PDBQT receptor file of N, H, CA, C and O in Angstrom, charges set to zero:
ATOM      1  N   MET A   1       0.869  -1.179  -0.017  1.00  0.00    +0.000 N 
ATOM      2  CA  MET A   1      -0.031   0.014  -0.014  1.00  0.00    +0.000 C 
ATOM      3  C   MET A   1       0.895   1.218   0.005  1.00  0.00    +0.000 C 
ATOM      4  O   MET A   1       1.893   1.231   0.726  1.00  0.00    +0.000 OA
ATOM      5  N   ASP A   2       0.561   2.242  -0.799  1.00  0.00    +0.000 N 
ATOM      6  H   ASP A   2      -0.250   2.231  -1.385  1.00  0.00    +0.000 HD
ATOM      7  CA  ASP A   2       1.292   3.472  -0.850  1.00  0.00    +0.000 C 
ATOM      8  C   ASP A   2       1.055   4.322   0.386  1.00  0.00    +0.000 C 
ATOM      9  O   ASP A   2      -0.023   4.287   0.980  1.00  0.00    +0.000 OA
ATOM     10  N   SER A   3       2.032   5.059   0.754  1.00  0.00    +0.000 N 
ATOM     11  H   SER A   3       2.907   5.088   0.271  1.00  0.00    +0.000 HD
ATOM     12  CA  SER A   3       1.923   6.025   1.850  1.00  0.00    +0.000 C 
ATOM     13  C   SER A   3       1.894   7.402   1.397  1.00  0.00    +0.000 C 
ATOM     14  O   SER A   3       2.732   7.798   0.587  1.00  0.00    +0.000 OA
ATOM     15  N   TYR A   4       0.954   8.192   1.880  1.00  0.00    +0.000 N 
ATOM     16  H   TYR A   4       0.274   7.871   2.539  1.00  0.00    +0.000 HD
ATOM     17  CA  TYR A   4       0.877   9.537   1.379  1.00  0.00    +0.000 C 
ATOM     18  C   TYR A   4       0.980  10.484   2.636  1.00  0.00    +0.000 C 
ATOM     19  O   TYR A   4       0.661  10.094   3.759  1.00  0.00    +0.000 OA
ATOM     20  N   LYS A   5       1.415  11.671   2.391  1.00  0.00    +0.000 N 
ATOM     21  H   LYS A   5       1.673  11.988   1.479  1.00  0.00    +0.000 HD
ATOM     22  CA  LYS A   5       1.471  12.725   3.406  1.00  0.00    +0.000 C 
ATOM     23  C   LYS A   5       0.830  13.958   2.850  1.00  0.00    +0.000 C 
ATOM     24  O   LYS A   5       0.846  14.194   1.641  1.00  0.00    +0.000 OA
ATOM     25  N   ALA A   6       0.253  14.764   3.752  1.00  0.00    +0.000 N 
ATOM     26  H   ALA A   6       0.241  14.573   4.733  1.00  0.00    +0.000 HD
ATOM     27  CA  ALA A   6      -0.348  15.999   3.365  1.00  0.00    +0.000 C 
ATOM     28  C   ALA A   6       0.073  17.079   4.275  1.00  0.00    +0.000 C 
ATOM     29  O   ALA A   6       0.225  16.887   5.482  1.00  0.00    +0.000 OA
ATOM     30  N   VAL A   7       0.261  18.218   3.694  1.00  0.00    +0.000 N 
ATOM     31  H   VAL A   7       0.137  18.374   2.714  1.00  0.00    +0.000 HD
ATOM     32  CA  VAL A   7       0.495  19.421   4.499  1.00  0.00    +0.000 C 
ATOM     33  C   VAL A   7      -0.731  20.363   4.388  1.00  0.00    +0.000 C 
ATOM     34  O   VAL A   7      -1.122  20.800   3.306  1.00  0.00    +0.000 OA
ATOM     35  N   VAL A   8      -1.281  20.632   5.518  1.00  0.00    +0.000 N 
ATOM     36  H   VAL A   8      -0.963  20.277   6.397  1.00  0.00    +0.000 HD
ATOM     37  CA  VAL A   8      -2.501  21.452   5.560  1.00  0.00    +0.000 C 
ATOM     38  C   VAL A   8      -2.062  22.853   5.966  1.00  0.00    +0.000 C 
ATOM     39  O   VAL A   8      -1.586  23.076   7.079  1.00  0.00    +0.000 OA
ATOM     40  N   LEU A   9      -2.227  23.767   5.060  1.00  0.00    +0.000 N 
ATOM     41  H   LEU A   9      -2.613  23.585   4.156  1.00  0.00    +0.000 HD
ATOM     42  CA  LEU A   9      -1.904  25.168   5.346  1.00  0.00    +0.000 C 
ATOM     43  C   LEU A   9      -3.127  25.881   5.867  1.00  0.00    +0.000 C 
ATOM     44  O   LEU A   9      -3.949  26.381   5.099  1.00  0.00    +0.000 OA
ATOM     45  N   ALA A  10      -3.240  25.925   7.196  1.00  0.00    +0.000 N 
ATOM     46  H   ALA A  10      -2.572  25.519   7.820  1.00  0.00    +0.000 HD
ATOM     47  CA  ALA A  10      -4.454  26.483   7.875  1.00  0.00    +0.000 C 
ATOM     48  C   ALA A  10      -4.057  27.644   8.673  1.00  0.00    +0.000 C 
ATOM     49  O   ALA A  10      -3.668  27.506   9.833  1.00  0.00    +0.000 OA
ATOM     50  N   ALA A  11      -4.140  28.788   8.095  1.00  0.00    +0.000 N 
ATOM     51  H   ALA A  11      -4.456  28.901   7.153  1.00  0.00    +0.000 HD
ATOM     52  CA  ALA A  11      -3.715  30.043   8.807  1.00  0.00    +0.000 C 
ATOM     53  C   ALA A  11      -4.580  31.178   8.371  1.00  0.00    +0.000 C 
ATOM     54  O   ALA A  11      -5.258  31.098   7.347  1.00  0.00    +0.000 OA
ATOM     55  N   GLY A  12      -4.564  32.242   9.143  1.00  0.00    +0.000 N 
ATOM     56  H   GLY A  12      -4.013  32.307   9.975  1.00  0.00    +0.000 HD
ATOM     57  CA  GLY A  12      -5.352  33.466   8.785  1.00  0.00    +0.000 C 
ATOM     58  C   GLY A  12      -6.197  33.891   9.929  1.00  0.00    +0.000 C 
ATOM     59  O   GLY A  12      -6.775  33.078  10.650  1.00  0.00    +0.000 OA
ATOM     60  N   LYS A  13      -6.261  35.196  10.087  1.00  0.00    +0.000 N 
ATOM     61  H   LYS A  13      -5.791  35.856   9.501  1.00  0.00    +0.000 HD
ATOM     62  CA  LYS A  13      -7.000  35.705  11.190  1.00  0.00    +0.000 C 
ATOM     63  C   LYS A  13      -8.482  35.940  10.872  1.00  0.00    +0.000 C 
ATOM     64  O   LYS A  13      -9.245  36.156  11.813  1.00  0.00    +0.000 OA
ATOM     65  N   GLY A  14      -8.920  35.915   9.686  1.00  0.00    +0.000 N 
ATOM     66  H   GLY A  14      -8.301  35.739   8.921  1.00  0.00    +0.000 HD
ATOM     67  CA  GLY A  14     -10.285  36.092   9.286  1.00  0.00    +0.000 C 
ATOM     68  C   GLY A  14     -10.659  37.537   9.385  1.00  0.00    +0.000 C 
ATOM     69  O   GLY A  14     -11.845  37.831   9.540  1.00  0.00    +0.000 OA
ATOM     70  N   THR A  15      -9.750  38.449   9.308  1.00  0.00    +0.000 N 
ATOM     71  H   THR A  15      -8.787  38.210   9.182  1.00  0.00    +0.000 HD
ATOM     72  CA  THR A  15     -10.095  39.888   9.437  1.00  0.00    +0.000 C 
ATOM     73  C   THR A  15     -10.953  40.374   8.263  1.00  0.00    +0.000 C 
ATOM     74  O   THR A  15     -11.816  41.228   8.467  1.00  0.00    +0.000 OA
ATOM     75  N   ARG A  16     -10.757  39.881   7.083  1.00  0.00    +0.000 N 
ATOM     76  H   ARG A  16     -10.056  39.187   6.917  1.00  0.00    +0.000 HD
ATOM     77  CA  ARG A  16     -11.581  40.229   5.964  1.00  0.00    +0.000 C 
ATOM     78  C   ARG A  16     -13.034  39.668   6.063  1.00  0.00    +0.000 C 
ATOM     79  O   ARG A  16     -13.959  40.103   5.376  1.00  0.00    +0.000 OA
ATOM     80  N   MET A  17     -13.148  38.699   6.948  1.00  0.00    +0.000 N 
ATOM     81  H   MET A  17     -12.396  38.346   7.506  1.00  0.00    +0.000 HD
ATOM     82  CA  MET A  17     -14.480  38.074   7.155  1.00  0.00    +0.000 C 
ATOM     83  C   MET A  17     -15.198  38.772   8.321  1.00  0.00    +0.000 C 
ATOM     84  O   MET A  17     -16.262  38.351   8.776  1.00  0.00    +0.000 OA
ATOM     85  N   ASN A  18     -14.547  39.883   8.791  1.00  0.00    +0.000 N 
ATOM     86  H   ASN A  18     -13.682  40.224   8.422  1.00  0.00    +0.000 HD
ATOM     87  CA  ASN A  18     -15.149  40.671   9.927  1.00  0.00    +0.000 C 
ATOM     88  C   ASN A  18     -15.469  39.758  11.127  1.00  0.00    +0.000 C 
ATOM     89  O   ASN A  18     -16.587  39.766  11.643  1.00  0.00    +0.000 OA
ATOM     90  N   SER A  19     -14.514  39.010  11.538  1.00  0.00    +0.000 N 
ATOM     91  H   SER A  19     -13.606  39.004  11.119  1.00  0.00    +0.000 HD
ATOM     92  CA  SER A  19     -14.665  38.021  12.576  1.00  0.00    +0.000 C 
ATOM     93  C   SER A  19     -13.432  38.073  13.497  1.00  0.00    +0.000 C 
ATOM     94  O   SER A  19     -12.332  38.440  13.084  1.00  0.00    +0.000 OA
ATOM     95  N   ASP A  20     -13.671  37.681  14.785  1.00  0.00    +0.000 N 
ATOM     96  H   ASP A  20     -14.564  37.383  15.121  1.00  0.00    +0.000 HD
ATOM     97  CA  ASP A  20     -12.579  37.538  15.713  1.00  0.00    +0.000 C 
ATOM     98  C   ASP A  20     -11.996  36.101  15.758  1.00  0.00    +0.000 C 
ATOM     99  O   ASP A  20     -10.966  35.868  16.390  1.00  0.00    +0.000 OA
ATOM    100  N   ILE A  21     -12.638  35.184  15.108  1.00  0.00    +0.000 N 
ATOM    101  H   ILE A  21     -13.474  35.373  14.594  1.00  0.00    +0.000 HD
ATOM    102  CA  ILE A  21     -12.122  33.775  15.124  1.00  0.00    +0.000 C 
ATOM    103  C   ILE A  21     -11.311  33.548  13.848  1.00  0.00    +0.000 C 
ATOM    104  O   ILE A  21     -11.530  34.193  12.823  1.00  0.00    +0.000 OA
ATOM    105  N   PRO A  22     -10.338  32.580  13.951  1.00  0.00    +0.000 N 
ATOM    106  CA  PRO A  22      -9.533  32.325  12.713  1.00  0.00    +0.000 C 
ATOM    107  C   PRO A  22     -10.454  31.764  11.655  1.00  0.00    +0.000 C 
ATOM    108  O   PRO A  22     -11.457  31.103  11.923  1.00  0.00    +0.000 OA
ATOM    109  N   LYS A  23     -10.030  32.083  10.378  1.00  0.00    +0.000 N 
ATOM    110  H   LYS A  23      -9.215  32.620  10.160  1.00  0.00    +0.000 HD
ATOM    111  CA  LYS A  23     -10.947  31.792   9.244  1.00  0.00    +0.000 C 
ATOM    112  C   LYS A  23     -11.159  30.217   9.109  1.00  0.00    +0.000 C 
ATOM    113  O   LYS A  23     -12.232  29.779   8.693  1.00  0.00    +0.000 OA
ATOM    114  N   VAL A  24     -10.162  29.424   9.454  1.00  0.00    +0.000 N 
ATOM    115  H   VAL A  24      -9.291  29.780   9.792  1.00  0.00    +0.000 HD
ATOM    116  CA  VAL A  24     -10.369  27.981   9.299  1.00  0.00    +0.000 C 
ATOM    117  C   VAL A  24     -11.332  27.416  10.264  1.00  0.00    +0.000 C 
ATOM    118  O   VAL A  24     -11.711  26.252  10.133  1.00  0.00    +0.000 OA
ATOM    119  N   LEU A  25     -11.771  28.204  11.272  1.00  0.00    +0.000 N 
ATOM    120  H   LEU A  25     -11.463  29.149  11.378  1.00  0.00    +0.000 HD
ATOM    121  CA  LEU A  25     -12.757  27.747  12.216  1.00  0.00    +0.000 C 
ATOM    122  C   LEU A  25     -14.184  28.261  11.889  1.00  0.00    +0.000 C 
ATOM    123  O   LEU A  25     -15.127  27.986  12.631  1.00  0.00    +0.000 OA
ATOM    124  N   HIS A  26     -14.325  28.983  10.809  1.00  0.00    +0.000 N 
ATOM    125  H   HIS A  26     -13.558  29.206  10.206  1.00  0.00    +0.000 HD
ATOM    126  CA  HIS A  26     -15.677  29.377  10.390  1.00  0.00    +0.000 C 
ATOM    127  C   HIS A  26     -16.382  28.177   9.923  1.00  0.00    +0.000 C 
ATOM    128  O   HIS A  26     -15.783  27.284   9.324  1.00  0.00    +0.000 OA
ATOM    129  N   LYS A  27     -17.642  28.132  10.182  1.00  0.00    +0.000 N 
ATOM    130  H   LYS A  27     -18.129  28.858  10.668  1.00  0.00    +0.000 HD
ATOM    131  CA  LYS A  27     -18.492  26.979   9.841  1.00  0.00    +0.000 C 
ATOM    132  C   LYS A  27     -19.165  27.120   8.442  1.00  0.00    +0.000 C 
ATOM    133  O   LYS A  27     -19.652  28.175   8.035  1.00  0.00    +0.000 OA
ATOM    134  N   ILE A  28     -19.142  25.993   7.774  1.00  0.00    +0.000 N 
ATOM    135  H   ILE A  28     -18.746  25.137   8.104  1.00  0.00    +0.000 HD
ATOM    136  CA  ILE A  28     -19.898  25.815   6.506  1.00  0.00    +0.000 C 
ATOM    137  C   ILE A  28     -20.787  24.632   6.666  1.00  0.00    +0.000 C 
ATOM    138  O   ILE A  28     -20.329  23.512   6.888  1.00  0.00    +0.000 OA
ATOM    139  N   CYS A  29     -22.092  24.887   6.551  1.00  0.00    +0.000 N 
ATOM    140  H   CYS A  29     -22.465  25.797   6.371  1.00  0.00    +0.000 HD
ATOM    141  CA  CYS A  29     -23.106  23.800   6.742  1.00  0.00    +0.000 C 
ATOM    142  C   CYS A  29     -22.873  23.106   8.085  1.00  0.00    +0.000 C 
ATOM    143  O   CYS A  29     -23.035  21.888   8.158  1.00  0.00    +0.000 OA
ATOM    144  N   GLY A  30     -22.497  23.828   9.159  1.00  0.00    +0.000 N 
ATOM    145  H   GLY A  30     -22.366  24.817   9.099  1.00  0.00    +0.000 HD
ATOM    146  CA  GLY A  30     -22.396  23.282  10.451  1.00  0.00    +0.000 C 
ATOM    147  C   GLY A  30     -21.086  22.670  10.804  1.00  0.00    +0.000 C 
ATOM    148  O   GLY A  30     -20.937  22.202  11.933  1.00  0.00    +0.000 OA
ATOM    149  N   SER A  31     -20.092  22.637   9.897  1.00  0.00    +0.000 N 
ATOM    150  H   SER A  31     -20.214  23.017   8.980  1.00  0.00    +0.000 HD
ATOM    151  CA  SER A  31     -18.761  22.024  10.189  1.00  0.00    +0.000 C 
ATOM    152  C   SER A  31     -17.677  23.159   9.918  1.00  0.00    +0.000 C 
ATOM    153  O   SER A  31     -17.802  23.964   8.995  1.00  0.00    +0.000 OA
ATOM    154  N   GLU A  32     -16.640  23.154  10.772  1.00  0.00    +0.000 N 
ATOM    155  H   GLU A  32     -16.539  22.501  11.522  1.00  0.00    +0.000 HD
ATOM    156  CA  GLU A  32     -15.617  24.069  10.564  1.00  0.00    +0.000 C 
ATOM    157  C   GLU A  32     -14.789  23.760   9.275  1.00  0.00    +0.000 C 
ATOM    158  O   GLU A  32     -14.594  22.596   8.928  1.00  0.00    +0.000 OA
ATOM    159  N   MET A  33     -14.333  24.770   8.611  1.00  0.00    +0.000 N 
ATOM    160  H   MET A  33     -14.491  25.717   8.893  1.00  0.00    +0.000 HD
ATOM    161  CA  MET A  33     -13.567  24.578   7.348  1.00  0.00    +0.000 C 
ATOM    162  C   MET A  33     -12.433  23.618   7.513  1.00  0.00    +0.000 C 
ATOM    163  O   MET A  33     -12.186  22.803   6.625  1.00  0.00    +0.000 OA
ATOM    164  N   LEU A  34     -11.736  23.681   8.614  1.00  0.00    +0.000 N 
ATOM    165  H   LEU A  34     -11.937  24.343   9.336  1.00  0.00    +0.000 HD
ATOM    166  CA  LEU A  34     -10.582  22.823   8.851  1.00  0.00    +0.000 C 
ATOM    167  C   LEU A  34     -11.078  21.368   8.932  1.00  0.00    +0.000 C 
ATOM    168  O   LEU A  34     -10.400  20.490   8.398  1.00  0.00    +0.000 OA
ATOM    169  N   ASN A  35     -12.217  21.067   9.566  1.00  0.00    +0.000 N 
ATOM    170  H   ASN A  35     -12.767  21.780  10.000  1.00  0.00    +0.000 HD
ATOM    171  CA  ASN A  35     -12.691  19.721   9.667  1.00  0.00    +0.000 C 
ATOM    172  C   ASN A  35     -13.094  19.174   8.299  1.00  0.00    +0.000 C 
ATOM    173  O   ASN A  35     -12.881  18.003   7.983  1.00  0.00    +0.000 OA
ATOM    174  N   ILE A  36     -13.671  20.045   7.519  1.00  0.00    +0.000 N 
ATOM    175  H   ILE A  36     -13.844  20.996   7.775  1.00  0.00    +0.000 HD
ATOM    176  CA  ILE A  36     -14.082  19.585   6.133  1.00  0.00    +0.000 C 
ATOM    177  C   ILE A  36     -12.832  19.203   5.394  1.00  0.00    +0.000 C 
ATOM    178  O   ILE A  36     -12.782  18.143   4.770  1.00  0.00    +0.000 OA
ATOM    179  N   LEU A  37     -11.811  20.046   5.449  1.00  0.00    +0.000 N 
ATOM    180  H   LEU A  37     -11.851  20.907   5.956  1.00  0.00    +0.000 HD
ATOM    181  CA  LEU A  37     -10.581  19.746   4.717  1.00  0.00    +0.000 C 
ATOM    182  C   LEU A  37      -9.932  18.455   5.236  1.00  0.00    +0.000 C 
ATOM    183  O   LEU A  37      -9.483  17.624   4.447  1.00  0.00    +0.000 OA
ATOM    184  N   LEU A  38      -9.886  18.290   6.560  1.00  0.00    +0.000 N 
ATOM    185  H   LEU A  38     -10.251  18.965   7.201  1.00  0.00    +0.000 HD
ATOM    186  CA  LEU A  38      -9.245  17.095   7.062  1.00  0.00    +0.000 C 
ATOM    187  C   LEU A  38     -10.073  15.821   6.726  1.00  0.00    +0.000 C 
ATOM    188  O   LEU A  38      -9.492  14.792   6.379  1.00  0.00    +0.000 OA
ATOM    189  N   ASP A  39     -11.389  15.883   6.824  1.00  0.00    +0.000 N 
ATOM    190  H   ASP A  39     -11.861  16.718   7.106  1.00  0.00    +0.000 HD
ATOM    191  CA  ASP A  39     -12.215  14.774   6.442  1.00  0.00    +0.000 C 
ATOM    192  C   ASP A  39     -12.016  14.378   5.003  1.00  0.00    +0.000 C 
ATOM    193  O   ASP A  39     -11.873  13.194   4.698  1.00  0.00    +0.000 OA
ATOM    194  N   THR A  40     -12.004  15.355   4.109  1.00  0.00    +0.000 N 
ATOM    195  H   THR A  40     -12.120  16.317   4.357  1.00  0.00    +0.000 HD
ATOM    196  CA  THR A  40     -11.795  15.088   2.690  1.00  0.00    +0.000 C 
ATOM    197  C   THR A  40     -10.403  14.518   2.429  1.00  0.00    +0.000 C 
ATOM    198  O   THR A  40     -10.248  13.628   1.593  1.00  0.00    +0.000 OA
ATOM    199  N   THR A  41      -9.404  15.014   3.124  1.00  0.00    +0.000 N 
ATOM    200  H   THR A  41      -9.531  15.737   3.804  1.00  0.00    +0.000 HD
ATOM    201  CA  THR A  41      -8.029  14.513   2.961  1.00  0.00    +0.000 C 
ATOM    202  C   THR A  41      -7.971  13.050   3.401  1.00  0.00    +0.000 C 
ATOM    203  O   THR A  41      -7.403  12.228   2.681  1.00  0.00    +0.000 OA
ATOM    204  N   PHE A  42      -8.532  12.699   4.543  1.00  0.00    +0.000 N 
ATOM    205  H   PHE A  42      -8.993  13.366   5.128  1.00  0.00    +0.000 HD
ATOM    206  CA  PHE A  42      -8.512  11.316   5.039  1.00  0.00    +0.000 C 
ATOM    207  C   PHE A  42      -9.299  10.373   4.154  1.00  0.00    +0.000 C 
ATOM    208  O   PHE A  42      -8.920   9.218   3.963  1.00  0.00    +0.000 OA
ATOM    209  N   THR A  43     -10.402  10.879   3.613  1.00  0.00    +0.000 N 
ATOM    210  H   THR A  43     -10.709  11.817   3.768  1.00  0.00    +0.000 HD
ATOM    211  CA  THR A  43     -11.209  10.064   2.722  1.00  0.00    +0.000 C 
ATOM    212  C   THR A  43     -10.500   9.768   1.386  1.00  0.00    +0.000 C 
ATOM    213  O   THR A  43     -10.663   8.709   0.780  1.00  0.00    +0.000 OA
ATOM    214  N   ALA A  44      -9.727  10.738   0.978  1.00  0.00    +0.000 N 
ATOM    215  H   ALA A  44      -9.594  11.598   1.471  1.00  0.00    +0.000 HD
ATOM    216  CA  ALA A  44      -8.983  10.574  -0.308  1.00  0.00    +0.000 C 
ATOM    217  C   ALA A  44      -7.858   9.601  -0.132  1.00  0.00    +0.000 C 
ATOM    218  O   ALA A  44      -7.351   9.052  -1.110  1.00  0.00    +0.000 OA
ATOM    219  N   GLY A  45      -7.449   9.371   1.114  1.00  0.00    +0.000 N 
ATOM    220  H   GLY A  45      -7.861   9.816   1.909  1.00  0.00    +0.000 HD
ATOM    221  CA  GLY A  45      -6.405   8.364   1.333  1.00  0.00    +0.000 C 
ATOM    222  C   GLY A  45      -5.001   8.970   1.434  1.00  0.00    +0.000 C 
ATOM    223  O   GLY A  45      -4.026   8.242   1.618  1.00  0.00    +0.000 OA
TER     224      GLY A  45
């Protein structure tokens, strides 16, 4: 089985989103953006 590695670039203050929370923690359809990215990455293998 092949082994894969991923680098997740998750940074940003979210200032352009007019928010005090980091942009990767903003929710889309009830899930934080970072969780969506990680779930997709793990699913892809």
